[in-house]
N, C-alpha and C positions, 0 to 999 in steps of 0.2 A: 309551492307556498302553503304553510300549514293552515288548516281549519278546522274545525270542530267535528268535520266529515272525516278528515284524516286519522284526527284523533282517535274515533270511534272504530275506525278501518284497522288501525294498529292494535286497539286491545282484540279485536274479533281476530286478526290473524293469530296473535300471540296467546290467546287465552280462548278461542271458540266462542259459538254463539250462546251457549247455555249456561250463561252466567247469572245469578241473580240480579234483579233490576239494580240492588243498591251497590253491588260488587260492580258490576258495570260501569255504572257513574262514578264510583271512586277511581275505578283504575282510568277512565276517561279523564277525569279531573288530573290525575296524576301526570298523564300523558302530555296532556294541555300545559302542565308547568314543565315538565322535561324539555318541550318543544319551545318553551317561550311563548305560547299563546295566554297563557297565563303567568305574568312577572311577579316575583318577591314584591310584597306590598299592595297587590292590586285589592282593592274590595270588593267580597264577593256577596252578589246581590241575590237572592233565592229565586225571585221572580224571574231574574233576566236569565239567570242557570238554567230555571226549568224551561223557560221557552228556547232557549239556546240547544240545549240537550233532549227536549221532547219528552218530559219525564214529570211524573206527577211530583207532589210534595214528599210525599212518605221516603221513595228510595232516595231521593235528593237529600233529604234532612238526615237519614241514616249514613248516607255518603260522606257528607259533612263530620257528621259525629265520629265516626271512623278515623278521618283526617284531622281533626281535634286530638283524639287519643294519640294520635302518631307523631303529633307536635308538628304536620306540616302547615296546619292553618293556626290562626289565633283567633281567640277571641276578646275584643275590647268594646269601649263604649258604643263607638261607632257602627261595631257590628264584627262580621268577621272577615279577615285579612291571610292572604298568603304569608307565611313568616318570611322574614328578613334575618339572612346570617350576617352577622359582623363578622370582625378579623377574629374576635376572643371564640366565637362559636365555630368558625372555620378550624380553626386551630385545634380546639377541645375535638371536634370531629374527627379529624385526622390523627390527633394523638392516640385516640381509641383504636380507629381503623389499623392505624400501624401495629398496635399490639395485637391485635386480633388475627389480622394475616400474617403477621410475625410468626405468630404460634400455627397458621395455617401452613406455612410455607415449612417450617420446622417437621410439622407430622407429616406431610407430603414425601419430604425428603426420606423419612423414617418409613413410610408404609408403602411407598410406591413399587409395583410391580414393571415388569418389562412392558407391559401393553400401557400403561397409565404413563411411563416416562415417552412411548413413543408417539402418545396424543399431544404431550406438552412440546416433543419436540417438533410435530407437524405445527402445531399453532404458532411455534416460534418463525418456523420458516413461511408460512404462510404470511404472516405480519412481514416479513422481509420483503417477502414479493409485494404485497399490497403499497407498502411504502415505497419502493422502487417505482411503481405503476404510478405514484401521484393519488392514491385511493384520499376521497372525502374524510374530512376529520370527524364526521357521524359514523361513517364505516369503518375506521380504525377504534372509535370508541366501542363499538360493537363488539369488534373483535377482543379488545382489551377486557370485556366483561364475561367475553370467552374465557378466556385465557385465567382470569383468577377463579374463577366458576370451577373451571377444571382443577385447580390446585385446592380449592374447597373441598370438592370432592373426593380427590386423593386423599386429602386429608382425613375423611372418614371419622368425623368427629360431629354428632348430632347436634349438640349444643351448641358447638361453635357455629357449625352452619345457620342455625336459627338466629342466633345473635347477629351475625354478619347479613342477614338478608332484613333484618330489622333496623342494623345500622342503615345499610345501603339506601333505604328507604330516604332517609334523610338527603342523599347525595342530589337527588332531584331539583332540591332548591338550589343548587349550586350553579346552575343553568348553563352555558355553552361550556363544550367540553376542551379540556387541557390542549385537547388534539389541535386545536385553532391556533395552537401559538406554535410557529413552524420552529423554533428552535429546541420545542419540547419534545418534537416527534424522535429524533436520533435520540434525544437522551432515555426516552421510554423505551425504546427499542434495545438499548445497550443494558437497561437495567432488568429488561426482562430476560434477555440471555442471562445474564449473571442468576438470576433466580432460578432459570431453568439448568444451566448447568451445574448448580449446587443440589439441584433435584436427581439430576442425572447421576452424579457422581455418590449420591448419599450423604450428602454432607448436610446433616440438620443445622447445625448451629450457623454455617457459612450460610444457608439460605434464609434464617431468620433475619440475620443481618440484613441481608442484600432485599427481603423484601420489607425490611423497616427502612432500610436508605430510599428505596424506590418510594415508597407512602412521604416520607419527608421530602424528597425532591417534589412529590407531587403537591405537599402542603403551599411551598414557596411558589409553586405556579399559580396554585388559587390564590394564593393573598394578593399576587400580582394582576391577577383578570379582576379580583375584587376592587384592588385599587384603581383599575380604569374601568369600571361600571359605575354608571348613575345610580343613584337610591331615590330616586323621586317616588313619591307614592302615589297609585293612579285610583281614581275613582270610576 
């Protein structure tokens, strides 16, 4: 079960123990949102957060200011809340992601060498094995992130990479992974294979089309999940 300690541990494992206090708090809050400990719409009270995280006011406020600038939290008349994304927000988010990742796929197909193609093929093979063995949705989501990250690295475009990193921060607000929808798992697998096949053959236009199709299908799954979720605000 997720709690504040597990969130802090996850941050330490991913980023080490020498982070500035405000950065550690920001990452811990992001992890808490990602795992559902803090849900969209939740009101954030500084005193309670400071006690839960065992941090002083200054790093906490710096972390909250950073999250506001990243549009992860919003400020209203009643204080700070975790941002809630509606259908229009989710659609806009995935339309932009499809454009950016489509470009990444095209560049990866153009620039990939033998070693990079081998890594992507291995990632697809690993995903096949994980699905066959009934891996948990969270494990599949982490592997999915590795696959997309490998394509972005292969694209070798710094500004595209920076844009996608900033964009990806917003995805934490979407909550449960699409891998929690059983019917979506096999579709994602097939879509990944199509993207990989285009890269292996150097088909830049085909890879861009395959990646955009992948993201459009992901959007439909996200909208379905959003329609099933509750939007109650929590104090």
